[in-house]
N, C-alpha and C positions, 0 to 999 in steps of 0.2 A: 619717571612715571611709567608704570607698567600697564599695558593695554592688552586685554584678552578679547577674543571673539568666540562666541557660542554660535555654531551653525546648526540650526534645528532641522534635522533630516530624518525624523522618526515617523512622518506621516505615510499614509498608504496611497494617496493620490489617485483615487478611483476615477475621477473625471478625466484624467489624462490617459486612461486605458480604454476609453470608449471606442478607440479605433483598433482594438485588438492587441495593443502592445502589452507585454507581460511585465509584472514587477512594479515596484514603486517608481514614480516618475523621476526621483532624484538619481536613480541608477540607469535611467534610459539614456541611450547614446544621443548626443547632440553634436553634429559635425565630427563624429568618430570618437568622441570622448564622453564619459558619463557626466551628467549634469552636475552632480555633487563634486566631481573632480574639478570641473571648471570653476565652481563657486569657491572651493577651498584655495585653488591656485590664484584666484583674483586677490585674495587677502595676502597671501605670501608675496605676491608681486609688488605690493606697495612698500614693503619694508617698514611699515608704520605700526605693526602689531607684534607683540611678543609671544602670544599664545593663541593657537587656533584649536578649538575643541569641537569636534562634531558630536552631535547627539543623534544616535541611530536607533532604529527599532530592534528589539531583542532578536526578532526573526531574520534580521538583515545582516547578521555578523558575517556570514560567508560572502555575501555580496560586497560588503565593505572591504573585507580582507582581500578579496580578489582584485578589487580596484586599487587598493593600497599597494599590493604586490606589483602592480604594473606602474609604480612610480606616481601614484595619484597625488601624494602630498607628503609633507613631513609633519602632519598634525599630531596632536596628542592622541593617545589611545582613546577611542570614543567612549562617551558616557551613554548609558542606555536610557532611552526615553520612555514615555508613558502613552496613555490613550489619547490625550489632548495635547494640542500645541502648548498651551499654558503649562501643563505639567511637565512636558519635555524641556521647555525653557528653564523651569525651576530645577529640574534634574541637572542641567548643565551648569547652572549657577552654583548648586551645591557641590558639584565636582570641583569647582574652582575655589571653594571656600578656604581651604588650607593655604592657598597661595595669595589670597587677598589682593588681586590686582587693583590698581587705582580706578581704572575704567574698564567697562565691558561693553562690547557691541553685540547685539543679538540679531541674527540674520536668518532669513528663510533660505534653505538650500535650493529652492526652486527659482531663485533670482541669480542666475549665473553671469549676468552681464553687469554686475555692480562694478563701478569704475573706481580707479584710485582717487580721482578728484572728489567723488562723493564720500568715500571712506574718510578721506582727510578732512572734509568739511564737518563731518560728524565729530571726529576727534578734536578738531580745533574748537568746536562749540563747547565740548566738555572742558577743554583747557581754559576756556574763557569763563568758566564757572557754572555752566549749566549742569543741573542734576540729571536732567533727561533731555536729550537732543534727538529730535525726530525729523528725518528728511520727508518732505512732502511736496506735492504738486497741486497748484490751484485747480479746482474743478472747472473745466472749460465748456463742457456740454450742458445744455439745458436739462434739468432734472424733472422727472414726472413721478408723482406718487400714483400707483395704480391699485385697483382691486380686481384681480383676475385680468380680464382683457380691457377693462374700462379705466380711463384716466380720471382720477379724483381731483388732483390739483397739480399745479406747477410749483416746484420747490425753489425758493430763492437760493441761488448758488453763491451769492456774495459771502465771503468769509469761510467758504467750505474748502477743505483740502483733502487730498488723497494721500494717506500715510504710506510710506515705503519702509523698507529695512535696508541697511542695518540701522537699528535704533540704539543710540548710545546712552549709557548711564554711568553715574558714579556707582561703583560696585556695591558698597554696603547698603545704600538706600534701596536699590532695586532688589537685592537679595532679601532684605527685610520685608519689602512690599509683597514679593511673591510668597514669602513664608506666612505673612499675615493672611493673604488671600487663601492659601491652602488651609490654614487653621480655621478660618471662618467659613469654609465651604463655598467660597466664591470661585466657581469653575467656568464661568461663561465668557471670560475675557478673550478676545480674538487676536490681540497683539499685546506686547509688553508695555506700550505707551498707555493702554487702557488700565493696566495694573498700576502703573505709576500715577496716572491721573486719579484713580480711586484712592490711592494712598496719600494724595496731596503733594506729590513731588513738584518742584519748580521745573516747568517744562518750556522748551523753546523749539521753534521750527527752523530748519535750514532748507535750502533749495534742494529738491530731489533731482531725479534724472529720468527723462522720458525713456531712455534705453534700458533702464533698470526694471524690466517687466518681470512679472511673476508667471511662470509657466504652469498653467492649470488645465487647459483642455488640449485635445489633439490639434485644434486650430492654432493654439499658441505655439506648439512645437513646430508646426509647418511654417509659421511666420518666422520663428527663430532660426530655422534652417535657412530660410531665404535671407534673413538678416546676416547670417554668416557668409552666405553667398559662396563664391568660388574660393574664398580664403585670401590670406595675405601672400604676397610674393616674398620669397626668401632667396638669397644668393649666397653660395658658399664658394670658397677658394681652396685649392690644394696645391702643394708643391712637394716634389720628391726628387731625390738624386740617388743613383747607384753607380758605383765604379765598375770598370771592367776587370775581369779575372780570366784565367785560363778556361777555355771551353770551345764549343763549336756551334752555339746558337744563342740567340737572345729571345726573350718573351716580351712582347710589347703590345699592350692593349688586347691581351688575350690571344695574340697570334704568334706562333713559333716561326722565327726567321733564321735560316741558316747563316752563320757568320763565323769569323775566325776567332771570336772571343765570346764570353758570356758575361752576364751582369752578376755582381757579387751581392748576396743578400741572404737573410735567414729563410725567407720563403722562396718563391721562384723569381723574386726581384723584378717583377713587372712594374716598372717605374710609372707607366701610364695609368694602370689600374690603381696603383697606390695613391697617386695624386687625385684621381677621380673619387676614390673612396673617401679621402679626407675632405674633398669639396662637398660631398653629400652630407657627411657627418657635421661639417661646419655649418651647413645651412640649417640644421635642426638643433644645433648646440649640443651635440653628443660627443665632444672631444675629438680624438683623432684615431688613426688606425692602430697606433701603439697602445692606446687605452684599452681597446677590445681584443687585440691580438698581439700581446707583448712579445718582442723577439727573444725574451728570456725564457719563454715557454717552449720546450722542445716539441710540443704537439704541432706547432706551426712550421717546423723545419721542412723546407721544400714544398710547402703547401701552395696550391694553385691560387693565385690572387683573385680569381673570380669568386672564390668563397667569401673574401672580404667585401667585395663589391656587392654581392648578393645580400650579405648581412646589412650593409648600409642601406640598401634599397628596402629591405624589410623594415628597418627602423623608420624610414621615411613613411612607409605605408601605415605603420602603427600610429604615427602622428597625424593621420588623415591627409598626408601629403601626396602630391602628384608631381612627377618629374616632367618639367616643361622642356628643358633643353640641357644638354651637357656638351662641353667643349674642351678638348684635350689638345695641348700643344707639346710636341716632343722636341727637345732641343739637343741636337747631336750633329756631328759631321758625318757619321756613319753608324749603322747601315742606312741605305736609302729607304725612305719611308713610303714614297709615292706608290711603288708597285703593290704595297700591302694596305694602303689607306682604306679602300672600300671593305676589305675583309675585316679590318679593325672596327670600322663603324658598325658592320653587321654583327660582329661578335659582342660589342658593347650593348647594342640594341637588344640582342637576345638575352644577355645577362640581366639587363634592367627591365626587360619585357616592355619596351617602348618602341614606337616606330623609328626606323633608321633615319627618317627625316629630322628627328630631334637630336641626332648625334653628329658632332663635328670632330674630326681628327685632323690636325695640321702638324707641320714640321718646319723647323727653321734651324739655321746654323748660327754660330756666334762669330762668323768670319775669322775663324782661327784663334779667337781670343778665349782666355779662361780655360778651365779644365776640360770643358767639352771641345773647345777648339784644339786642345792638345790631344784629343781623342783618348781621354782618361776615363770617360764615363758618359752617361746620358742623364739629362734632367727632364722633368715634365712639369707643366703647369696645367691646372684644370679649373674650370668654373662649372657650377651646377645651379640652375634656376629651378625653383620649386614653387608650387602653389600649396600652401598649408592651411587647412581649415582650423 
């Protein structure tokens, strides 16, 4: 069974710009990432969908391309939407017509906190035979009908539900329902469930998710930023080894130390900074130092390893991350690390632009055991702790 997702992202979101923010709300940064990027990523993270298709405004091509160039998603090339949400959803469905997926989920781009469990509940409902599966929450507040500032009546809330997205459908019936609505000039539907209900599709409710809020006003964005809070904690590990060669100094944690040998490597062979670079990259899932600076590239021959560490720190920043602490352990019999430890801490702190109190450098020996014990080279281990929004 093939499942597709149409993410409707063609709206202008004027209410979200009341605080002076520019551009459509789906491209506004939330915790350092565009809202639309977060929404698309949520569907990819489940592994439960085969196709993710954004529907964007014609005037937003540059915004979308810029986001996508920064690794926003692996989505299909976007379809172009229309003036109303209903017409934009129809445009997305038409773009999928040749592929004819079995199921399609239609989701608002402004709901970036959609969870894997909610997505799976909707899909499971479709697999159980539902033509239309709508996530919803029961109305909890007392409802009042008003005329201007005066209350006319209290509305009975029993049996009332607040619909959310993604709303799931068997593909052919919802495409036909949208086509009929378009042909009949029915343009006032506010969600796809309303189109399905008008067409008489068999509909069922599944449990929604209180966290799956729709970002509409500046206040919504403020609450969402608070919901993200300080972010999640990430820990990365790094390990590196370099053997000795002929020379008169070694470079360790950015500090040049006079010595009777040098470390062999394509760059300056700073084993401490290499391990720390890998720790930072590991914490954000960005591979390792060889991925970004391959030793087969002559450009990096003899390069200062602080370039690698600065690049890793830049990548952390682009993810909305903050370096909380780094810890490097150098494993060697010689040279002596103690006299240079504070300079190493200060150098690392300067490269990463963090307080020196967040940097630890330690050294140990292997009691004469192994290649370090035989004085054949130096090893380093590193840990990095991050807060990532």
